[in-house]
N, C-alpha and C positions, 0 to 999 in steps of 0.2 A: 620624285623626291628621294626614293631609295637609290636610284642610279647616281644622283649627285653625292649622297653620303658615301657610297662605295668608291667613287672616283677620288673624293677627298681623302679617304682613309688610305687608299693605295698610294696616293701622292705622298702622304706623310710617311708611310712605311719606306718608300723608295728614298725619300730625302734623308731620313735617319740612317738608312743602310749606306747611302753614298757618303755621308759624313764620316761614318766609322771606317769605311773602305779607304777614304782619302788619308785618314790618320794612320792606318796600317801601312799603306803604300809609302808614306813619308818616313815612317819609322824604319821599315825594312830597307828602303833606299839608303838611308843614313848608315845602315849596317852593311851596305854593299851586297844586299840580297836581291836578286832579280826574281820576280814572282810570275809564275805562269799558271793560268787557270785552264786546266785540261778538261775539255768537254767532249761528249760523244755519247751515242746511244749504248745500251748494254750490248756487250759482245763484240765491240769494234776493235778491242785489243788495247785499251788505254794503259793498263799496267805493263803489258808486254812492250808497248811503245816506250814507256818510261825506262824500262830496263835497257832497251836497245840504245836510247839516247844517252843515258848515263854511262853506258859502256864506252861510248865514243867521245864523251866530254873530257876536256883537258884543262887543268888549272882552276876549275871551279868545283867546289864541294856540293854534292847534291843533297837536298833535304826534300822530304815528301810528306804531305798531309793527304791521307786517304779518306775520302768521303764515301760512305756506304749507308744505305738504309738499315741494313743489319750485317753482322759478321765482321771479322777482321782477317779474312783469308789472305787478301792482297798485302796487308800490312805485315803479316808474319812472313810472307813470301819475300818481300823486299828487305825486311830485317835480316833474313837468313843470308842475304848477299852483302850484309854490312852497311846497308843504306839507312841513315837516320830517318825513321818513318813514324808518323803519329796518326792515330785513328780518331775520326769523328763519325759517330753514328747518328743519323737523323731520326730513326724510328718512325719513318713514314713520310717525312718531308721530302719533296722531290728535287731539292737543290740545296747547296750550301749558301749561307749568307754571310755578310760582313761581320756581324757580332760573333758568330761561331768561329770564324778565322781569327778575329782579334783575340778572343779568349784563348784559343789554342796557341797562338804565336807567343803569348806571354810566358808559356812554360817551356818554350824551345830555346836551348842554348846554341846560338849561332856562333860557333867558335872561330869560323873563318868565312871569308866571302864565298858566295856561291849562288846556286839557283834553287828556289823553293818551288817545286811542282805541287800544285793542289789538284788532286784528281777529284773532280766533281761527281755528283750522282749521275748514273747512267740515264740520260734523258736528253732529247734534242730540243726541248721547249724551255722549261723554267730556268736552267742554269744560265742561259744567254741573257736573261732579263736582269740579273743581279750582279753588280760589281762586288768583288770580294777583296779588293786591295791589290789586284794584279797589275803588272806592267803590260801583260800580253795575254790574249785569249787564243789558245791553241785548240782547234777543232779537229778531232780525229774522225774521219769518215772511212768507209770501206767499200770495196767493189762488191762485197756480198750483200750490201744493203740495197743495191740497185742505183741506177744513174739518175733517178728522179728526186733524190733527197733535197737538193738545193731549191727545187720548186715547191716541195711540200713543207719544208721547215726553213723558210727564208731568213728568219731572224738570226739563227745560229751562224749561218754562212755570211750574212751581212756584217755581223759584229766580229768575226774571226780576224785575227792579225796574222795567222798562219794556218794553213790547212794541210793535214797529213792524210793522204789517201793510202790506206793500209790494205794488206792481203793481195797485193798486185801479182803475186805468184799464182793466184787462182784465175787470172784473166783468161787464159786459154780455155777454161772450163765453164765460163759464165757468159751470158749475153749482156755484158756491161758496155753501154754506149758512152765511151769516154768523151767524145765530141759534145754530145748532148749534156753530159755532166758539167764539163768545163764552160759551156755556153751559159748554163744556169748559174754557175759560180760567178762568172764575169758580169752577168747582168746585175748581180747584187753587190759585187765587191771587185772593182776593176784591178786593183793593185795587189791583192793578197797573194803571197807565194804559195804554190801548191807542190808539195813534195810527194812523190810516189815511193812507197816503201813496202817492205815485206817483213812482218814480225817473225816469220818462219825462217827466212834466210839471212835477215839482217841488212839486206840491200837498202840503200838510200839513207840510212840513219847517220852516217858520217856527215852528210850534207846538212841534215837537220841540226845536229849538234854544233856544227860550225856556224850556222845561222843564229842559233841561240847565243853562242859565245860572243858573236859580233854585236847582237842586240844588247847583251848585258854590259859590254864595254861602252856602247853608245849611251846607255842610261846612266852609267857611272860618270861619263864625261860631261853630260848635260847637267847632272846634279852637282858636280864639282864646280862647274862654271857658274851655276846659279848661286851657290853658297859663296863663292869668291866675290861675286857682284854685291851680295848682301853685306859681306864683311867690309869691303873696301869702299863701296859707293860708286865705283867706276869700273870699267873694263877696257882693255886695249883691243884695238882692231889690227888687222894685218897691215893697214896703211899707216900704222904708228900714230894714230890719233886716239884720244880718250875723251870720254864725256861722262859727266856725273849723272846719277839717277836722282829723280825727285824723291 
């Protein structure tokens, strides 16, 4: 009896969360803001990764929401670089959720199109379970964690839209089995791109930034096409035919 009650409550929590997440996603897509949910364990270099990606981005304004259990150390760090950054403290909760992001987004002035990076709580379990309005889940992994993480924390790797393998400058000093790691990733997520980077040297981040800019443009194009269809009731195809929508 208790198990049934628990399952029903969790289902209701997820349904409400997903409803709010979808609303946030639609709102930010309308404003030409591409949203990235940045996940990873404590110490993988999430904030350093953001700084390196932003340094390489062109034509898109960066915005950051920093999620932490306590403190605003990373927010102050990013603000010192002139990056529009906003703090959410969960005071014990192990992940950000859609209501938190929805409330924070209302107070952000998105003056121009860009990318909103939401740095989730350092955790490889709970953040993967909750949608927060993102277009893309970015998982930051690192060679210092060991090559077994896809096997131990499958959900995060399964749900990732892009994986960043950080601290690769340390590979000569570690027993990191890259083949074993990639085999684990591919068993869970056949198509996900994996970028090897170094937060220390900056290597690999130009490619990550280019991938993000391409995805942001694709999201904008899909959204524009969708709205044009709704406004006109038809759309044209390359073969010069058109049909109406019911």
